C-alpha positions in Angstrom: -0.1 -0.2 0.2 2.9 2.0 1.1 4.7 1.4 -2.8 1.1 2.3 -4.0 0.8 5.8 -2.2 4.6 6.6 -3.3 3.9 6.2 -7.0 0.7 8.4 -6.9 2.7 10.9 -5.2 5.1 11.3 -7.6 3.2 11.2 -10.8 0.9 14.4 -8.9 4.5 16.1 -8.4 5.1 14.9 -12.7 1.3 16.2 -13.5 2.7 19.8 -14.0 5.8 18.9 -16.0 3.3 16.6 -18.4 1.9 19.8 -19.2 4.8 21.7 -20.1 5.8 19.2 -21.9 2.9 18.9 -24.3 2.9 22.8 -24.7 6.8 22.3 -25.2 5.7 19.9 -28.2 2.8 21.1 -29.1 4.6 24.1 -30.6 6.8 22.8 -32.9 7.0 24.0 -36.3 7.3 20.3 -38.6 7.5 16.5 -37.7 11.2 16.9 -36.8 11.1 19.1 -34.6 8.1 17.6 -33.0 10.3 14.3 -32.7 13.4 15.9 -31.5 11.6 17.8 -28.3 9.9 14.1 -27.7 13.5 12.7 -27.6 15.0 15.3 -25.4 11.7 14.9 -23.0 12.2 10.6 -23.1 16.3 11.1 -22.5 15.6 13.6 -19.6 12.2 11.4 -18.2 14.4 8.2 -17.8 18.1 9.2 -18.1 18.8 7.2 -21.1 21.6 7.5 -23.6 20.7 5.4 -26.5 17.5 7.1 -27.6 16.0 6.6 -31.2 12.7 7.1 -32.9 11.6 6.0 -36.4 8.5 7.4 -38.0 6.7 5.4 -40.8 3.9 7.2 -42.9 1.9 3.9 -43.5 1.9 0.0 -43.0 3.2 -0.2 -46.6 6.3 2.5 -46.3 9.4 2.3 -44.3 10.8 3.0 -41.2 12.2 7.0 -41.6 14.8 8.6 -39.0 13.0 11.7 -38.4 15.3 14.3 -36.7 18.6 13.3 -34.9 19.0 9.9 -35.7 22.2 8.1 -36.1 22.8 5.8 -39.0 23.5 3.1 -36.5 19.9 3.1 -35.1 18.3 1.2 -38.7 20.7 -2.3 -37.5 17.7 -2.1 -34.8 15.1 -2.1 -36.7 13.9 -6.0 -36.7 12.7 -5.0 -32.7 9.5 -3.0 -34.0 6.8 -4.5 -35.9 3.2 -2.7 -36.9 0.3 -3.0 -34.5 -2.8 -1.2 -34.7 -2.8 -0.3 -31.2 -0.6 1.0 -28.7 2.2 -1.5 -28.4 4.9 -1.6 -26.0 8.0 -4.5 -25.7 10.7 -5.2 -22.7 13.3 -6.4 -24.1 16.6 -8.7 -22.6 19.2 -7.1 -24.9 22.6 -5.9 -24.1 21.6 -2.5 -26.4 18.1 -2.4 -26.5 15.7 -2.5 -23.5 12.5 -1.2 -24.8 10.7 -0.7 -28.0 7.2 1.2 -28.5 4.5 1.3 -31.8 2.7 4.7 -31.3 -0.3 4.8 -34.2 -0.7 8.4 -35.1 -4.2 9.9 -35.8 -3.3 10.7 -39.4 -2.7 6.8 -40.1 0.8 7.1 -39.3 3.0 5.0 -36.5 6.0 6.3 -34.5 8.9 3.6 -33.4 10.9 4.2 -30.3 13.7 2.5 -29.4 15.6 3.0 -26.0 18.5 1.9 -24.2 19.2 0.9 -20.9 19.2 3.1 -18.1 22.9 5.1 -17.4 22.6 3.6 -13.6 21.7 0.3 -14.7 18.4 0.0 -13.4 15.7 -1.8 -15.2 12.1 -0.1 -15.7 10.0 -0.5 -12.9 6.2 0.4 -12.5 6.5 3.8 -11.9 8.7 4.2 -15.5 6.2 2.1 -17.7 3.6 4.8 -16.3 5.8 7.4 -17.2 6.2 6.2 -20.3 2.7 5.6 -21.2 1.8 9.1 -20.5 4.1 10.8 -22.4 3.4 8.8 -25.3 -0.4 9.6 -24.6 1.2 12.9 -24.0 3.0 13.1 -27.2 -0.1 11.3 -29.7 -2.3 14.7 -28.4 0.8 16.9 -29.5 0.8 15.3 -32.5 -2.4 15.7 -32.9 -2.7 19.5 -32.2 0.1 19.8 -34.9 -1.8 18.2 -37.5 -4.9 20.9 -36.4 -2.4 23.9 -36.9 -1.4 22.7 -40.4 -5.2 21.7 -41.3 -5.6 25.6 -40.2 -3.3 27.3 -41.5 -4.3 25.0 -45.5 -7.9 26.7 -44.7 -6.9 30.2 -44.0 -4.0 29.6 -47.0 -7.4 27.9 -49.3 -9.7 30.3 -48.2 -7.2 33.5 -48.6 -6.3 32.0 -51.9 -10.3 32.1 -53.2 -10.6 35.6 -51.8 -8.0 36.7 -53.8 -8.8 35.7 -57.0 -12.3 36.7 -56.8 -11.2 40.3 -55.9 -8.5 40.3 -58.4 -11.1 38.9 -60.8 -13.5 41.6 -60.1 -11.0 44.2 -60.7 -9.7 42.5 -63.7 -13.4 43.1 -64.9 -13.3 46.9 -63.8 -10.1 47.3 -65.7 -10.9 45.3 -68.7 -13.9 47.6 -69.7 -11.4 50.6 -69.3 -9.8 49.8 -73.0 -11.3 50.4 -76.4 -7.8 49.2 -77.8 -8.2 45.8 -78.9 -4.4 44.9 -78.4 -4.2 46.0 -75.2 -7.2 44.8 -74.1 -6.2 41.5 -75.3 -2.8 41.6 -73.3 -4.1 42.9 -70.4 -6.6 39.7 -70.3 -4.2 37.3 -71.1 -1.8 39.0 -68.1 -4.3 38.6 -65.4 -5.6 35.2 -66.3 -2.5 33.9 -66.1 -1.6 35.4 -63.1 -5.1 34.1 -61.5 -3.8 30.3 -62.8 -0.8 30.4 -62.6 0.0 29.2 -66.3 3.0 29.5 -68.2 1.6 30.4 -71.4 -1.8 31.8 -72.9 -2.7 33.0 -76.5 -5.9 34.8 -78.0 -6.9 33.2 -81.5 -9.6 35.1 -83.5 -10.9 33.4 -86.4 -13.1 35.8 -88.6 -15.0 33.6 -91.1 -16.2 36.3 -93.4 -12.9 37.5 -94.3 -11.4 33.8 -93.8 -8.7 35.6 -91.6 -7.2 34.2 -88.2 -4.8 36.5 -85.8 -3.3 35.5 -83.0 -2.3 37.4 -79.5 -0.2 35.3 -77.6 1.0 35.6 -73.5 4.2 36.2 -72.8 5.0 37.7 -76.0 7.2 35.4 -78.6 5.4 32.1 -77.4 3.9 30.1 -80.4 0.7 28.8 -80.8 1.7 25.3 -81.8 4.2 25.1 -78.6 0.9 26.4 -76.5 -1.5 23.7 -78.0 0.6 20.9 -77.4 1.1 21.3 -74.4 -0.6 18.1 -72.3 -2.1 20.5 -69.5 -4.3 22.7 -71.3 -7.7 23.8 -71.5 -9.6 26.2 -73.7 -13.0 28.1 -74.0 -14.2 30.6 -76.2 -17.3 32.7 -77.4 -18.7 33.7 -80.8 -19.5 37.5 -81.1 -20.5 39.6 -84.4 -19.5 37.4 -86.3 -16.3 36.2 -85.2 -14.8 33.3 -83.3 -12.9 34.5 -80.1 -11.3 30.9 -78.5 -8.9 31.4 -75.0 -6.2 28.4 -74.7 -3.8 28.4 -71.4 -1.0 26.0 -71.0 1.3 24.7 -68.3 0.1 25.1 -64.6 3.0 25.9 -62.5 3.7 24.4 -59.3 6.6 24.2 -57.2 6.8 20.8 -58.6 6.2 21.1 -61.8 3.6 22.0 -64.7 -0.4 20.2 -63.7 -3.7 20.2 -64.5 -6.0 23.3 -64.6 -8.2 22.7 -61.0 -12.3 23.5 -61.8 -11.3 26.7 -59.8 -8.8 27.7 -62.5 -11.0 26.8 -65.2 -14.4 28.6 -63.7 -11.6 31.6 -63.3 -11.0 31.2 -66.9 -14.2 31.2 -68.4 -15.4 34.0 -65.9 -12.1 36.1 -67.5 -13.3 35.3 -71.1 -16.7 36.0 -70.3 -15.6 39.7 -69.1 -13.4 40.1 -72.7 -16.4 39.2 -74.3 -18.5 41.8 -72.0 -16.1 44.1 -72.9 -15.8 43.9 -77.0 -19.3 43.8 -76.8 -19.8 46.8 -74.5 -17.5 48.8 -77.5 -19.6 48.1 -80.0 -22.7 49.6 -77.9 -20.9 52.2 -77.3 -19.8 53.0 -81.0 -23.5 53.0 -82.3 -24.2 55.3 -79.3 -27.2 53.7 -77.6 -26.6 54.7 -74.0 -29.8 54.0 -73.4 -29.5 50.3 -74.8 -26.2 50.2 -72.5 -28.5 51.2 -69.4 -30.6 48.2 -70.3 -27.8 45.8 -70.8 -26.1 46.5 -67.1 -29.8 45.6 -65.4 -30.2 42.4 -67.8 -26.7 41.2 -66.7 -27.1 42.0 -63.1 -30.8 40.2 -63.5 -29.3 37.1 -65.5 -26.6 36.6 -62.8 -29.3 36.9 -59.9 -31.2 34.6 -61.7 -28.4 32.0 -61.9 -27.6 32.3 -58.0 -31.4 31.6 -57.0 -32.3 28.0 -57.9 -35.5 27.5 -60.8 -35.2 24.2 -59.4 -35.0 22.8 -55.8 -33.0 19.7 -55.5 -35.2 16.5 -54.3 -34.9 15.5 -50.6 -35.9 12.1 -49.7 -38.3 12.1 -47.0 -38.9 15.2 -47.6 -41.3 17.9 -49.6 -39.8 21.8 -50.7 -40.7 24.6 -52.6 -40.1 28.6 -52.4 -40.6 31.6 -54.9 -39.0 34.9 -55.7 -40.9 38.1 -57.1 -38.9 41.0 -57.2 -40.4 43.7 -56.9 -38.0 46.0 -59.6 -35.5 44.0 -62.5 -33.5 43.1 -59.4 -34.2 41.9 -56.3 -32.8 41.8 -52.8 -33.9 39.2 -51.7 -32.1 35.4 -51.4 -32.7 32.2 -51.3 -30.9 28.6 -51.6 -31.1 25.0 -51.2 -27.3 23.7 -51.5 -26.2 19.8 -51.6 -23.4 19.7 -49.1 -20.7 16.6 -49.7 -22.0 14.9 -46.1 -25.4 14.3 -47.1 -26.8 17.3 -45.4 -28.9 20.0 -46.8 -27.9 23.8 -46.5 -31.3 25.9 -46.1 -30.7 30.0 -46.7 -33.1 32.8 -46.8 -31.6 36.5 -46.7 -33.0 40.1 -47.7 -30.7 43.3 -48.6 -31.6 46.4 -47.1 -32.9 48.4 -50.5 -33.7 47.1 -53.8 -31.8 47.4 -57.6 -28.9 46.3 -58.4 -26.6 47.6 -55.3 -28.9 45.2 -53.7 -28.5 42.3 -55.7 -24.7 43.0 -56.0 -24.0 42.3 -52.4 -26.5 39.4 -52.9 -23.7 37.9 -55.2 -21.5 38.6 -52.5 -23.3 36.7 -50.2 -23.7 33.8 -52.5 -20.0 33.5 -53.7 -19.1 33.5 -50.1 -21.3 31.2 -48.9 -20.5 28.3 -51.2 -16.4 29.2 -50.6 -17.2 28.9 -46.6 -20.2 25.5 -47.0 -17.3 24.1 -49.0 -15.1 23.9 -45.6 -17.7 22.6 -43.4 -17.2 25.4 -41.0 -19.6 25.6 -37.6 -22.5 28.1 -38.6 -21.9 30.7 -36.0 -18.1 30.8 -37.1 -19.4 31.5 -40.5 -22.0 34.0 -40.0 -18.5 36.0 -38.1 -16.9 35.6 -41.3 -20.1 36.4 -43.3 -20.6 39.7 -41.4 -16.6 41.1 -41.8 -16.6 40.3 -45.0 -19.8 41.8 -45.7 -19.2 44.7 -43.7 -16.4 45.4 -45.4 -17.8 45.1 -49.2 -20.8 47.2 -48.7 -21.3 51.1 -48.0 -22.7 52.2 -44.5 -26.4 51.6 -45.0 -26.7 48.4 -46.5 -26.6 45.3 -44.2 -28.4 41.3 -45.1 -30.5 40.0 -42.6 -29.5 36.2 -43.3 -30.6 32.9 -42.2 -29.2 29.3 -42.5 -29.9 26.1 -41.1 -28.0 22.8 -42.4 -30.4 19.3 -42.1 -29.8 16.2 -41.1 -32.4 14.2 -43.9 -32.1 10.8 -41.8 -32.9 12.4 -38.5 -34.2 14.9 -39.3 -32.3 18.0 -37.3 -31.8 21.6 -37.9 -28.5 23.1 -36.7 -29.2 26.9 -37.3 -28.2 30.8 -36.9 -30.9 33.7 -37.2 -28.5 36.6 -38.2 -31.2 39.6 -37.5 -33.8 38.1 -40.0 -37.9 37.9 -39.2 -38.6 35.0 -37.4 -38.7 31.7 -38.8 -41.6 29.3 -38.1 -42.1 25.7 -37.3 -45.3 24.1 -37.8 -45.9 21.2 -35.9 -48.0 18.0 -36.6 -50.2 18.8 -33.4 -51.2 22.9 -35.3 -48.4 23.9 -32.4 -46.6 26.9 -33.7 -42.9 27.7 -32.8 -40.6 30.6 -34.1 -37.0 30.5 -34.5 -36.4 34.1 -33.2 -33.0 36.2 -34.5 -29.7 35.3 -32.2 -27.6 37.8 -34.0 -26.8 41.6 -35.6 -27.6 41.5 -39.5 -24.3 40.7 -41.4 -22.2 43.8 -42.4 -24.2 46.2 -39.8 -21.5 46.2 -37.3 -18.1 45.0 -37.1 -17.8 44.6 -33.2 -16.7 40.8 -33.1 -20.5 40.4 -31.3 -20.5 36.4 -31.7 -23.3 34.5 -33.2 -25.3 32.0 -31.3 -26.4 28.6 -33.0 -30.0 27.0 -32.6 -31.0 23.4 -33.0 -33.9 22.0 -33.4 -35.8 18.5 -35.3 -38.2 18.2 -37.4 -41.2 15.0 -37.2 -43.4 13.7 -39.9 -45.8 16.4 -40.6 -43.7 19.0 -39.6 -43.3 22.6 -41.8 -40.3 25.0 -41.6 -41.4 28.1 -43.3 -38.8 30.7 -43.9 -39.9 34.0 -45.4 -38.8 37.8 -45.9 -40.8 40.8 -45.0 -42.4 41.5 -48.4 -44.8 38.8 -47.7 -46.0 40.4 -43.9 -45.5 44.1 -45.0 -47.3 43.7 -48.0 -49.4 46.9 -48.3 -52.7 47.2 -50.3 -54.2 50.5 -51.8 -54.9 52.1 -48.3 -51.2 50.9 -47.1 -52.8 48.1 -44.8 -50.2 45.3 -44.2 -50.5 41.4 -44.9 -48.9 41.1 -41.3 -47.7 38.4 -39.4 -50.8 37.4 -37.8 -52.4 36.7 -41.0 -49.4 34.8 -42.6 -49.3 32.6 -39.4 -53.0 32.0 -39.6 -52.9 31.2 -43.3 -50.0 28.7 -42.6 -52.1 26.6 -40.2 -55.4 27.1 -42.1 -53.5 25.6 -45.1 -51.2 22.9 -43.0 -53.1 20.0 -45.6 -51.5 21.2 -48.7 -48.2 19.9 -50.2 -45.2 22.4 -50.9 -46.1 23.6 -54.2 -49.9 24.2 -53.9 -48.9 26.0 -50.5 -46.7 28.6 -51.7 -48.8 28.9 -54.7 -52.0 29.6 -52.2 -49.9 32.0 -50.2 -49.0 34.3 -53.1 -52.4 34.7 -54.7 -53.4 35.4 -51.2 -50.6 37.9 -50.5 -51.7 39.2 -54.4 -55.3 39.1 -53.5 -54.5 41.5 -50.5 -52.9 43.6 -52.4 -55.5 44.5 -55.1 -54.4 47.5 -57.1 -51.4 48.5 -55.4 -47.8 48.3 -56.3 -45.8 45.4 -55.2 -43.3 47.4 -52.4 -41.0 45.4 -51.7 -39.2 41.7 -53.1 -41.5 38.9 -52.0 -39.4 35.2 -50.9 -40.2 32.7 -49.3 -39.4 28.8 -49.0 -41.2 25.8 -47.0 -39.9 22.7 -45.9 -42.4 19.6 -45.1 -41.2 16.5 -43.4 -43.6 13.3 -45.1 
């Protein structure tokens, strides 16, 4: 009993040193430094001169020597054999007293060989427990190291995408300024090469009417054949005013050599080609002196972009009915809704409303849409995503513009919903017993303030027959000719009184009821609604 008490007392005294050990290990800049720090930690705890640490990236690879390992250590590899769990063996050998196999969280393995203690004593119970704890400390520090690497990669990828999007916007602005075609082509090729890290690019212009071809390469002097014969290339084209414009990118450069272009590279490439197309078309319209048509073109482009981000048809979800609608009060809308299928099988429901209407509101909707897809790709927690969106919208919009925003992520198998309401109208949940629940805002609207105010997540579970109803204030605030609003109460009563309708019929009936209330008055605001029914 006394021996056991002594053991507990020793371990209690060492608890603080284990915490310090973890902090030291977890700060390592790379795996070699992590291994070297662990080498010193083992040596200091057990007073052993000969310590050998090996690393194996997977079961099929060979053992490697990270950090400070002498070449003679390789002759002791026979003491190491792979195990799926932590394995410690004690040996009666004149050189090696202990061997350890430690499986790591990235499916790699750490192998450790310990020589004999300097005082000649064998490993006692205290030493064995200390070794187990130190292995756990290393494992935890290694996980922290991997998490830090993943976080850096996530931040790098996100910053790269934001940089590319900003660069793309700048490119569009600059391309619109040039009327001289050769400068326009040169700038477009230089920018798209920079965006995608391509080695070279070229524009081929075919005029079938005059049976002629012109080439504009980047960098200057590169030949057409040199570009098209590169196995790492991509191309896009468009036709305008009887001419065919073909853009070719060649040789995406990386630190390890050339490689294929990514999907994002191709999207950026096609976007730049469309900007060139728009620049040429705008030049033509300008030359024709059709100022009014230029304005109409800008509105139509904004509307067509928005039509692409608001889904024409919502994705089907097994076991659920869903329907939605967006009716702009002007040519373009400041409202936005979407249903996005995530890579983990879940679905994100979004509804948002920008203050004001028109082109400026639709541009902010486009910014929100592009940012949402970028953030959802990285599977961020909804509260963290809302905080990042708030900062982005705050920096991207004037002081009088902000966005009320609601997002819910549905697990279709369990019916569970994770939600964040950023300043939006209360979201309604009509239970199958006709009981109404409200999901009120738990944070400020996006872009209103950048004070680091946190967002609070909410959750609920949908049962069979439950209805989730998302809407913008264009429905309850719709006014008739004597300025009477449709009202929240009338909308809630309509939801309760029409609970037998399927999703599509409900949305159609709701719109008709709002129009009946409005009568001959003009539509004062965008009307947007989305309903989800668990069938």
